[in-house]
C-alpha positions as CSV (number, residue, x, y, z in Angstrom):
1,X,194.2,94.2,32.6
2,X,191.8,93.6,34.6
3,X,193.6,96.0,37.4
4,X,194.4,99.0,35.3
5,X,194.5,102.5,36.4
6,X,190.9,103.0,35.6
7,X,189.6,100.2,37.6
8,X,191.6,101.3,40.9
9,X,189.9,105.1,39.9
10,X,187.0,103.0,39.5
11,X,187.3,101.4,42.9
12,X,188.6,104.8,45.0
13,X,185.3,106.1,43.9
14,X,183.5,103.4,44.6
15,X,184.6,103.1,48.3
16,X,184.9,107.3,48.6
17,X,181.3,106.9,47.8
18,X,180.5,104.4,50.3
19,X,182.2,106.0,52.8
20,X,181.0,109.6,52.1
21,X,177.9,108.6,50.7
22,X,177.0,106.4,53.9
23,X,178.0,109.0,56.3
24,X,175.8,111.4,53.8
25,X,173.0,109.1,53.6
26,X,173.0,108.7,57.5
27,X,173.0,112.6,57.8
28,X,170.4,113.1,55.2
29,X,167.9,110.6,56.8
30,X,168.6,111.9,60.4
31,X,167.8,115.0,58.6
32,X,165.0,114.2,57.3
33,X,163.5,112.2,60.5
34,X,164.3,115.1,62.4
35,X,162.0,117.3,60.2
36,X,159.3,114.1,59.7
37,X,159.8,113.9,63.6
38,X,159.2,118.1,64.3
39,X,156.8,118.2,61.4
40,X,154.8,115.3,63.1
41,X,155.2,117.2,66.5
42,X,154.0,120.5,64.7
43,X,150.6,118.5,63.3
44,X,149.8,116.8,67.0
45,X,149.8,120.2,68.6
46,X,148.2,121.8,65.7
47,X,145.4,119.0,66.2
48,X,145.7,119.7,70.2
49,X,145.1,123.4,69.7
50,X,142.7,122.6,67.0
51,X,140.5,120.5,69.0
52,X,141.2,123.4,72.3
53,X,139.8,126.0,69.4
54,X,136.8,123.9,69.0
55,X,136.1,123.3,72.7
56,X,136.7,126.9,73.8
57,X,134.2,127.9,70.5
58,X,131.8,125.1,71.7
59,X,131.9,127.1,75.1
60,X,131.7,130.3,73.8
61,X,128.7,129.4,71.7
62,X,126.9,127.9,75.1
63,X,127.7,131.0,76.9
64,X,126.5,133.3,74.5
65,X,123.3,131.6,73.8
66,X,122.9,131.2,78.0
67,X,123.7,135.1,77.9
68,X,121.0,135.9,75.3
69,X,118.2,133.3,77.1
70,X,119.2,135.5,80.4
71,X,118.7,138.7,78.2
72,X,115.6,137.7,77.1
73,X,114.6,136.8,80.7
74,X,115.8,140.4,82.2
75,X,114.3,142.0,79.4
76,X,110.6,139.8,79.9
77,X,110.7,140.8,83.8
78,X,111.4,144.5,83.3
79,X,108.6,144.3,80.8
80,X,106.2,142.7,83.5
81,X,108.1,144.9,86.1
82,X,107.1,148.1,84.4
83,X,103.4,147.1,83.6
84,X,103.2,146.3,87.4
85,X,104.7,149.8,88.1
86,X,102.3,151.3,85.4
87,X,99.2,149.8,86.8
88,X,100.5,150.9,90.6
89,X,101.0,154.8,89.3
90,X,97.6,154.8,88.0
91,X,96.1,153.1,90.9
92,X,98.1,155.5,92.6
93,X,96.8,158.1,90.9
94,X,93.2,157.3,90.5
95,X,93.0,156.7,94.0
96,X,94.7,160.7,94.5
97,X,92.5,162.4,92.0
98,X,89.3,160.4,93.6
99,X,90.6,162.1,97.3
100,X,91.3,165.3,95.4
101,X,87.9,165.3,94.3
102,X,86.1,164.5,97.7
103,X,88.4,167.2,99.3
104,X,87.1,169.6,96.4
105,X,83.5,168.8,96.8
106,X,83.6,169.0,100.6
107,X,85.1,172.2,100.2
108,X,82.2,173.3,97.6
109,X,79.7,171.9,100.1
110,X,81.5,174.2,102.9
111,X,81.4,177.4,100.8
112,X,77.6,177.0,100.1
113,X,77.1,176.1,103.2
114,X,79.1,179.5,103.9
115,X,77.2,181.6,101.9
116,X,73.8,180.6,102.9
117,X,74.7,181.6,106.2
118,X,76.1,184.7,105.2
119,X,73.1,185.2,103.5
120,X,70.9,184.4,106.3
121,X,72.8,186.8,108.4
122,X,72.6,189.7,106.0
123,X,69.0,189.2,105.4
124,X,68.6,189.3,109.2
125,X,70.3,191.7,109.8
126,X,68.5,193.9,106.8
127,X,65.2,193.0,108.2
128,X,66.3,194.1,111.7
129,X,67.0,197.3,110.0
130,X,64.1,197.5,108.0
131,X,62.3,196.8,111.3
132,X,64.0,199.8,113.3
133,X,63.6,202.0,110.8
134,X,59.8,201.2,110.5
135,X,59.8,201.3,113.7
136,X,61.5,204.7,114.3
137,X,59.0,206.0,111.5
138,X,55.8,204.9,113.2
139,X,57.1,205.4,116.6
140,X,53.9,205.8,119.0
141,X,53.7,205.3,122.9
142,X,50.6,202.4,122.2
143,X,53.0,200.7,118.9
144,X,56.3,200.6,121.3
145,X,54.0,199.3,124.3
146,X,52.4,196.2,122.0
147,X,55.9,195.7,120.3
148,X,57.4,195.3,123.7
149,X,55.0,193.2,125.0
150,X,55.0,190.8,121.5
151,X,59.0,190.6,122.0
152,X,59.0,189.6,125.6
153,X,56.1,186.6,124.6
154,X,58.6,185.7,121.7
155,X,62.3,186.2,123.3
156,X,61.8,183.1,125.2
157,X,61.9,180.7,121.8
158,X,64.1,182.9,119.8
159,X,68.0,183.7,120.1
160,X,69.6,187.3,119.1
161,X,71.7,186.9,116.4
162,X,73.3,190.1,116.5
163,X,74.7,190.4,120.2
164,X,78.1,189.9,119.0
165,X,77.3,192.8,115.9
166,X,76.5,195.4,118.4
167,X,73.5,196.2,116.6
168,X,71.1,195.7,120.0
169,X,70.4,199.8,120.2
């Protein structure tokens, strides 16, 4: 009874199971090992990429700090340059204003001199006409002779200012 049909079914089942189970076991373990290797490769690849990302992040942060420092330096330089240009423009404006003021003072002085000269010439002209009118009113032969003699005496010391106006008559 040891070798009855159920025994042989059991042995067949065990044999079939060992044949199929062994191949199935090798297939499953191979698949699981391949999957584990792929997962391990993906983990290593992710670690590399993470390391590259960390390195890239640090590089970007360093460049950002450098760019900020450069921006601050440029801004400080621009502020200094603006101050320097402002001072230069103010100095040039001051010099220009002083030059304009000197020029205006010179023009005023010249205008004053010209006005005084014109007043003197007009006063001289009026005195000449008044003298001529006075002489014509009191014109006598004795008066003319004495006036002529006085004129001759003073002619050498003076210049005749109305020579250009044609008033010598």
